[in-house]
N, C-alpha and C positions, 0 to 999 in steps of 0.2 A: 131038282132043281131046288132046295134048299140046303142037300147037302154042297152043294154046290159053291151057293150066297156062303153056307157058313167055309169053306173050309178059301174060300177067296179073303171073309177078312181076317182071317187068321194070316194070310199070310203079309195083308196090309198091316196087321197089326203087329207083324213080328220086324216085320220091315224097320218099320215105325222105333219094335223097339230097341231092336240094333240101331237102327244112326241116332237112338239118343245116347244111347252107352257110350259111342264113336263122340258122343260132340261132349260129353262128362269127360272123358276120357283127359288124362291129366297132356299139359304139353309146355313149350319151352314161355308160349306168354305170360302161364302165372306166374315166371317172376322179371314179371313188365318194372315190379319197384326195386329192381339188384341194376336196371339200363341209369347209365348216369356215370356223372363224377362224385367221387369221395376222394379225400383225402383220409387217408390209412398211416397206421402207428402203430408196427410191430416189434412186441422181447421177445428175442430168441435165448432161448435158456439151455446148458448142458442138458439132455431128457437121462445121462446115465448118472447123472448127481443133481437128484433132487434135491426138494427145498431149499435151492443156491436162489440170487439174483440171476437177473440176465445176464450176459453175457456180453451182448451188445441192445442196441436200438436201434431200427428202421425205421424216418419216417417218408413221405411222400404221398403216391395218388393213384390212384389207380380206374378205368375210363371199359362201363361196358357195356356193350351195345349186338344191336341185332347182325345178326349175321346168314350169308349164306342161306337166299333162298330156291323154295320149292311151292311150284304153283303160283308162287306170289306172294310166298305164307313164309319168315324166316328159319329158318332151324333152329339155331342157333344165338343164345348169349357168353357171347366173346369179353372176356375182360384181359386188359390189358395195361400193366403196370409199369411203375417207376419207383427203385427206392435206395435213400444212400442210411450208408450204415450213423449217427450223429453220436453214437454216446459207446463208449467198449469196459471192458475194462484193459484191465495192467494189463493182464497175452497177448487182451488183443485190440492192444492200442494201433499199431501198426496200420489194424482194416480201417480205422476212421475215417470216412471218406465216400471209403466203397461203393461204386454206383452197382443196383444190380438194375433187370425187366424181369417181365414175368408175360404168360398167354395162357390164360384157362378160360377154354369152353366147355359151354355147357348143353347139352341134347335131353332131351327122351329120349328114351330108348324102346321102342315094339318091347325087341325080342329081350332084355331084358328086366323090363318090364315098369324099370325108374326110370331116377336122371342116372348121365352121366356127363361125368368131368374130364379131362385132357389137359395136365398139366405142363406147361411145358417153358425150361428157366432159363436164365442164360449165364446164370455162376454155377448151374450143373445139369452137370453127362448126363442126363436121364431125365423120364416117362413120368410125369404124373398120371399113375390110370385106374378111377374111381367110381364110387357108385354114392346114388346124392337121393335123399331123401327131403322132402321141402314136410315138414306142416306147416299149414294155415294158422289152425287153429292157437299155438304156442308160440308161430314165428320165428321158428326154424329152419334153417340148413342143418342136416347130420353128415358129413361126405364120411366115406371108409373107404383108405384108402393102400397102394402099396409101390414103396419106390428103391430100388436099388441106390446102394451103395457101397462105398469104397471097402473096398476085402470079402467081395461077393460077399456082403453081407445082405438083407432085406430090413427096409424101415415098415411096420405096419401102423398105421395112427386112425385116431379120427378128430374128422377138424370139423369145431358145432358154432356156428353163425347164430348171436341171436338177440333176433330185430326189438325197434324201440314199436309204441304203438301205432306211428303214421310212417313206419321207412325209413326215418333215414337217418338212423343208425345204427351200426353195430357194430355188439364186441363180441370176440372169436378166441376160440381155443382151442389144440391144435396136442392132444395127450400121442406119443406116440412108444412105438415097442422096437429094440434094431434084435435081429437074431443071434448076438453075443447074449441079451438078457431070461430071462427066466417068460419063459413065455407067455401068464400072464398078466405079468409090467407093465401098466404104461405109467407113464413120465410124465409132462410137462416138458414142449416141446417150444410153442408161440403161445404169447396173451395178444390178441389186438384190437384197436377198433377200427372204426371205419366212424364217417361221416359226410353226408350226401353234400358236395357242396353246388350241384350242377345236372337238374333236369334233364 
């Protein structure tokens, strides 16, 4: 009788522990601070020519919100943005006023055991496929991804968001390597900021 009671207690404990693990696993709700409207500025650099000034600057906004419910719980945070080129170097003055839109959807992928982000861009005929870590201690997103580019080349990149203490401002840096560069060489591609203007 004691053995069966002990066995029953072990089963109950194990179910409790498994439940605790499930409840503590990451979810897209961990990124609640990222929802809302953000004013953004992006400086775009020539990755092949490091230590030079930006080739152009974009300004606009992005809105992040929950999407795609499963059993009443949103599975994604999707960001839709609108940007316009407001400054450009002499070679790219013809791009002034160009606008573009983008959409980036983040979920927690249980198969990958990490956050994932999928990017779609109105100005670029390829899809960004990325893995993402979120460190709440340092208040950072670190996103690693690949993007197909012209002439059958591949762009590999690391996109980092650093948030302030109350998550109302971020600084963003993107470094990249193209397949016509040495494999270990990653240069600045983008620097930007975001300021939350609406929850």
